[in-house]
C-alpha positions in Angstrom: 16.4 5.4 6.2 15.6 6.3 9.8 12.2 7.6 10.7 13.0 10.8 12.4 10.2 13.2 11.8 8.2 14.7 14.8 5.3 12.5 15.9 6.3 9.3 13.9 5.5 6.3 16.1 5.4 2.5 15.5 2.0 1.5 14.1 1.7 -2.3 14.0 -1.3 -3.9 12.3 -3.8 -5.0 15.0 -7.5 -5.4 14.3 -9.8 -5.7 17.4 -11.5 -9.0 17.9 -14.9 -7.2 18.0 -14.3 -6.0 14.4 -13.4 -9.4 13.1 -16.4 -11.1 14.9 -18.7 -8.4 13.4 -17.3 -9.0 10.0 -17.7 -12.8 10.3 -21.3 -12.4 11.6 -22.2 -10.2 8.6 -20.7 -12.6 6.1 -22.6 -15.5 7.7 -25.9 -13.6 7.4 -25.4 -12.6 3.8 -28.2 -13.9 1.5 -27.0 -15.2 -1.8 -29.0 -14.4 -5.0 -30.4 -16.9 -7.4 -28.5 -17.9 -10.5 -29.2 -19.4 -13.9 -28.6 -23.1 -13.8 -25.4 -24.2 -15.5 -24.2 -20.8 -16.5 -21.3 -20.4 -14.2 -19.7 -17.0 -14.8 -21.7 -16.2 -18.0 -24.1 -13.8 -16.3 -21.7 -12.4 -13.6 -20.1 -13.9 -10.5 -20.6 -17.6 -10.0 -22.9 -17.8 -7.0 -21.5 -21.2 -6.0 -17.9 -19.9 -6.1 -19.0 -16.9 -4.1 -20.6 -19.0 -1.4 -17.5 -21.2 -1.2 -15.4 -17.9 -0.9 -17.6 -16.5 1.9 -17.3 -19.8 3.8 -13.6 -19.6 3.5 -13.4 -16.1 4.8 -15.3 -17.2 7.9 -13.9 -20.6 8.6 -10.7 -20.9 6.8 -8.9 -17.6 6.6 -6.4 -17.0 9.5 -6.3 -13.2 9.8 -4.1 -13.2 12.9 -1.5 -15.1 10.7 -1.7 -12.4 8.1 -1.1 -9.7 10.7 2.0 -11.4 12.0 3.4 -11.8 8.4 2.7 -8.1 7.5 4.1 -6.8 10.8 7.2 -8.9 10.2 7.7 -8.1 6.5 6.4 -4.5 6.5 6.8 -3.0 10.1 4.4 -0.1 10.3 4.7 3.5 11.4 2.3 6.3 11.6 2.6 10.2 11.5 0.1 12.9 11.7 0.3 15.2 8.7 -2.2 18.1 8.3 -4.1 16.7 11.1 -4.6 13.3 9.5 -2.9 9.9 10.3 -0.7 8.6 7.5 0.4 5.1 7.8 3.6 3.7 6.2 5.9 0.7 6.4 9.7 0.7 6.0 12.2 -1.9 5.3 15.8 -0.5 5.9 18.3 -1.2 3.0 21.0 -3.6 3.6 23.9 -2.6 1.4 26.7 -0.1 0.9 24.5 2.9 -0.3 20.8 2.1 -0.6 18.7 4.6 -2.5 15.4 5.5 -0.7 12.5 4.1 -2.7 8.8 4.6 -2.1 6.4 1.9 -3.4 2.9 3.1 -4.1 -0.1 0.7 -4.2 -3.2 1.2 -6.4 -7.0 1.2 -6.1 -8.6 -0.9 -4.7 -5.4 -2.0 -2.9 -3.2 -1.6 0.1 0.4 -1.5 1.3 0.1 -5.4 1.6 0.7 -5.7 -2.1 4.3 -5.0 -1.4 4.9 -7.7 1.3 6.9 -9.8 -1.2 8.8 -7.3 -3.2 9.9 -4.9 -0.4 12.2 -7.4 1.4 13.7 -8.3 -1.9 14.6 -4.8 -2.7 15.8 -3.9 0.8 18.0 -6.9 1.4 19.0 -8.5 -2.1 22.0 -10.3 -0.6 19.7 -12.4 1.6 18.1 -13.7 -1.5 21.2 -14.4 -3.5 21.5 -10.8 -5.1 24.0 -8.1 -4.9 24.0 -5.9 -1.9 24.9 -2.9 -4.1 21.4 -3.1 -5.6 19.7 -2.5 -2.1 17.1 0.2 -1.6 15.7 1.8 1.6 12.1 0.9 1.0 9.1 2.9 2.2 5.5 1.7 1.6 2.8 4.2 2.5 -0.9 3.6 2.6 -2.3 6.3 0.4 -4.8 8.6 2.1 -8.1 6.9 2.5 -6.6 3.4 2.2 -5.7 1.0 4.9 -4.6 2.6 8.1 -4.3 6.0 6.6 -7.1 8.4 7.3 -9.3 9.8 4.6 -9.4 13.2 3.2 -13.0 14.3 3.6 -13.1 17.2 1.3 -13.5 17.7 -2.5 -10.5 18.3 -4.8 -8.0 15.8 -3.2 -6.5 13.8 -6.2 -3.3 12.5 -7.5 -1.6 15.9 -7.3 -2.4 16.3 -3.6 -1.5 12.8 -2.9 1.9 13.3 -4.4 2.4 16.2 -2.1 1.6 13.9 0.9 4.1 11.4 -0.3 6.7 14.0 -0.8 6.2 15.4 2.7 6.3 12.0 4.2 9.6 11.1 2.6 11.3 14.4 3.1 10.0 15.6 6.4 9.0 12.5 8.3 11.4 9.8 7.0 13.9 12.5 6.5 15.5 11.8 3.1 16.6 14.4 0.5 16.4 12.2 -2.5 14.2 9.2 -3.3 12.7 7.2 -6.3 9.2 6.2 -6.7 7.3 3.2 -8.2 3.6 2.8 -8.5 0.8 1.1 -10.2 -2.8 2.2 -10.8 -3.5 5.2 -8.5 0.1 5.0 -7.3 1.2 5.3 -10.8 -0.5 8.8 -10.9 1.2 10.0 -7.7 4.6 8.7 -8.7 5.1 10.8 -11.9 3.7 13.9 -10.2 6.4 13.6 -7.6 9.0 13.1 -10.2 7.9 15.9 -12.6 6.3 18.5 -10.4 8.3 18.2 -7.2 11.5 17.6 -8.9 14.9 17.2 -7.2 13.8 15.1 -4.1 12.1 12.6 -6.4 14.8 11.6 -8.8 12.6 9.4 -10.9 9.6 7.1 -11.1 8.6 3.8 -12.8 5.1 2.3 -13.3 3.7 -1.2 -13.6 0.4 0.1 -15.0 -0.3 1.1 -18.5 -3.7 2.8 -18.8 -6.0 2.2 -21.7 -7.0 5.9 -21.8 -4.9 8.7 -23.3 -1.9 9.7 -21.4 -2.5 11.6 -18.2 -0.7 14.8 -17.8 0.3 16.1 -14.4 -0.6 19.6 -13.2 
């Protein structure tokens, strides 16, 4: 699954030091609320836990290590589509005939959710599997998530997001057929691709079962 569309360029994850320093400073200056003694999580978030978590984010979490891991497992690319930057990662399939597969994250979420599963799907033989089961894996950041720019106009929902995914796979990545898997918001975009767009998206699966009545695509 070669990235062959016009304007697609490598887009590794790299956050400026100034951004990280500002975040750490704002976390340090956060004022915690009072809590009812001995109630723990009974009335909401446990404040003691939240303070420990904030301390970990400032002093214990190694963001640069996470950047290196994500750039290694999910090498990033970017393309301008309808004037907006769309970020996606790709893991080339290692097998005799890998089927292109797009993995769609949910909300709130990011492409990083796929950092463990994508390498397994792309190169199953490396992990003791059958190379005939390999997929060419694409992992986009849905518009408005992660490194993909937001759509700042009303009316952009699952249907329109599916159009972006379809164009990304067919015009930028350059495949004529692909499968889709999604959870949460990604679940909505996957079935739209399969039902409404048709032939290019040969099918979709979901890891999310909503409690509300079945959603019907356009």
